C-alpha positions in Angstrom: -29.1 -9.5 -9.7 -28.3 -9.4 -13.4 -24.9 -8.1 -12.6 -24.3 -10.9 -10.1 -25.5 -13.5 -12.6 -23.2 -12.1 -15.2 -20.2 -12.3 -12.8 -21.1 -15.8 -11.8 -21.4 -16.9 -15.5 -18.1 -15.2 -16.4 -16.1 -16.0 -13.3 -13.2 -17.5 -15.2 -12.9 -14.5 -17.5 -13.0 -12.1 -14.5 -10.3 -14.1 -12.7 -8.1 -13.9 -15.8 -8.6 -10.2 -16.2 -8.0 -9.7 -12.4 -4.7 -11.6 -12.9 -3.7 -9.2 -15.7 -4.6 -6.2 -13.6 -2.6 -7.5 -10.6 0.4 -8.3 -12.8 0.6 -4.7 -14.1 0.1 -3.1 -10.7 2.3 -5.6 -8.8 5.3 -5.3 -11.1 5.1 -1.5 -11.4 4.7 -0.9 -7.7 7.4 -3.4 -6.9 9.8 -1.5 -9.2 8.6 1.8 -7.7 9.5 0.5 -4.2 13.0 -0.6 -5.4 13.6 2.9 -6.9 11.5 5.2 -4.8 12.7 4.1 -1.3 16.4 4.6 -2.1 15.6 7.9 -3.7 13.6 9.0 -0.7 16.5 8.0 1.6 19.1 9.8 -0.6 17.2 13.1 -0.7 17.2 13.3 3.1 20.8 14.5 2.7 19.8 17.6 0.8 16.8 19.8 1.2 17.3 21.3 -2.3 17.5 17.9 -3.9 14.4 16.8 -2.0 12.4 19.8 -3.2 13.4 19.2 -6.9 12.7 15.4 -6.8 9.3 15.8 -5.0 8.3 18.6 -7.3 9.0 16.5 -10.4 7.2 13.5 -8.9 4.2 15.8 -8.1 4.1 17.1 -11.7 3.9 13.5 -13.0 1.0 12.8 -10.7 -0.9 15.8 -12.2 -0.7 14.4 -15.8 -4.0 12.7 -16.7 -3.5 9.0 -17.2 -4.9 9.1 -20.8 -2.4 11.8 -21.7 0.5 9.9 -20.1 -0.4 6.8 -22.1 -0.6 8.9 -25.2 2.9 10.4 -24.6 4.4 6.9 -24.0 2.9 5.4 -27.2 5.2 7.2 -29.8 8.3 6.8 -27.5 7.8 3.1 -27.0 6.7 2.6 -30.6 10.4 3.0 -31.5 11.0 -0.4 -29.9 7.7 -1.9 -31.1 6.0 -1.6 -27.7 3.7 1.4 -28.2 0.6 -0.3 -26.9 -0.1 -3.1 -24.4 1.6 -4.2 -21.2 4.8 -2.1 -21.2 3.4 1.4 -21.5 0.7 0.6 -18.9 3.4 -0.7 -16.5 5.7 2.3 -17.0 2.7 4.7 -16.4 1.8 3.0 -13.2 5.5 3.0 -12.1 5.7 6.8 -12.6 2.4 7.4 -10.8 3.7 5.3 -7.8 6.8 7.3 -7.3 5.4 10.4 -5.4 3.7 8.6 -2.5 6.6 6.2 -2.0 9.4 8.8 -2.3 7.5 11.4 -0.2 6.6 9.0 2.6 10.1 7.5 2.7 11.6 11.0 2.9 9.2 12.1 5.6 9.7 8.9 7.6 13.5 9.0 7.6 13.5 12.7 8.4 11.2 12.3 11.4 13.3 9.7 13.1 14.2 11.0 16.6 17.8 12.5 16.4 18.4 11.1 19.9 18.0 7.6 18.5 20.6 8.4 15.8 23.0 9.7 18.4 22.5 6.6 20.5 23.2 4.4 17.6 26.3 6.4 16.7 27.4 6.2 20.3 27.2 2.4 20.0 29.7 2.5 17.2 27.2 1.9 14.3 28.2 3.0 10.8 25.8 5.1 8.8 24.6 2.0 6.9 24.1 0.1 10.1 22.1 3.0 11.6 19.9 3.2 8.5 19.3 -0.6 8.3 19.0 -1.3 12.1 17.4 1.9 13.4 16.0 4.3 10.9 14.3 1.9 8.4 12.5 -0.3 11.0 11.1 2.9 12.6 10.1 4.3 9.1 8.4 1.1 7.9 4.8 2.1 8.9 5.0 5.4 7.0 6.8 3.9 4.0 4.2 1.1 3.8 1.4 3.7 4.0 2.9 5.3 0.9 3.0 1.9 -0.8 -0.7 1.3 0.1 -1.7 4.7 -1.4 0.3 3.9 -4.6 -1.4 0.5 -5.0 -5.0 1.8 -4.4 -4.5 4.7 -6.8 -3.0 2.7 -9.5 -5.5 -0.1 -9.4 -7.9 2.6 -10.6 -5.4 4.0 -13.1 -4.8 0.5 -14.6 -8.4 0.2 -15.4 -7.9 2.9 -18.0 -5.0 1.1 -19.5 -7.4 -1.2 -21.3 -7.7 1.6 -23.9 -4.1 1.0 -25.0 -4.5 -2.8 -25.1 -3.1 -3.7 -21.7 -6.2 -5.8 -20.7 -7.2 -6.0 -17.1 -10.5 -5.4 -15.4 -10.9 -2.1 -17.4 -11.9 -4.4 -20.3 -15.2 -5.1 -18.7 -15.9 -1.4 -18.2 -14.8 -0.5 -21.7 -17.0 -3.2 -23.3 -19.9 -2.2 -21.0 -19.7 1.3 -22.3 -19.3 0.4 -26.0 -22.0 -2.2 -25.9 -24.3 -0.2 -23.6 -24.3 -3.2 -21.2 -24.7 -2.1 -17.7 -24.0 -5.6 -16.4 -20.4 -5.5 -17.6 -19.9 -1.9 -16.6 -21.1 -2.4 -13.1 -19.2 -5.7 -12.8 -16.0 -4.1 -13.9 -16.3 -1.2 -11.5 -17.3 -3.5 -8.7 -14.3 -5.8 -9.3 -11.9 -2.9 -9.4 -13.2 -1.5 -6.2 -13.1 -4.8 -4.4 -9.6 -5.5 -5.7 -8.4 -2.1 -4.3 -10.0 -2.8 -0.9 -8.5 -6.3 -0.7 -5.1 -5.1 -1.8 -5.1 -2.4 0.9 -6.0 -4.8 3.6 -3.4 -7.3 2.5 -0.7 -4.6 2.5 -1.9 -3.4 6.0 -1.4 -7.0 7.2 2.1 -7.0 5.7 2.8 -3.5 7.2 1.9 -4.9 10.7 4.3 -7.9 10.1 7.2 -5.6 9.1 6.6 -3.1 11.9 8.9 -3.8 14.9 7.1 -5.4 17.8 7.7 -2.4 20.1 6.2 0.1 17.7 3.3 -2.3 16.9 2.4 -2.6 20.5 2.5 1.2 21.1 0.3 1.7 18.0 
């Protein structure tokens, strides 16, 4: 009850911190989609390139978030952005690459070759086949990767408060430093609810983007 009272009394602050949190994750994952999907499509042309790219992306995912923030600080300090929004956004962008690239690569590779041949027989160019046949079929798997990236990085962004990026992690950090269980639980609860809400919102978008025939079969 004390936690709920704290959340009610500090609703405006929590909404502000939620906005900060969403801005970091939203921009970073948006950029990850713009880069990761084309990379995932490109590496379907070469198994060797795919192995290298996925291996590098997997290595990035194994780096602890605190360590990654620490590595970014001296590099970005050269342009006066060692702490705050930019390093947090770059870290989330890097962490988002693996699920998006891997799912895109898998989805495009698993398109039925007969469909490609049918599209080729209709006179479609490679770009037309990709845009009109392969990507619509791949949408559910690609969106699943986006959902994974968002849920993971909502949690990662909570740690970014330690480099001055703000967000809901501020409540957790203050709760720990002030030995205030209300703030600690409120911060953890808000991060969890945000992750669940974001996942359901993206699931709804996934259903909208999925072609009607595939949606009906699913």
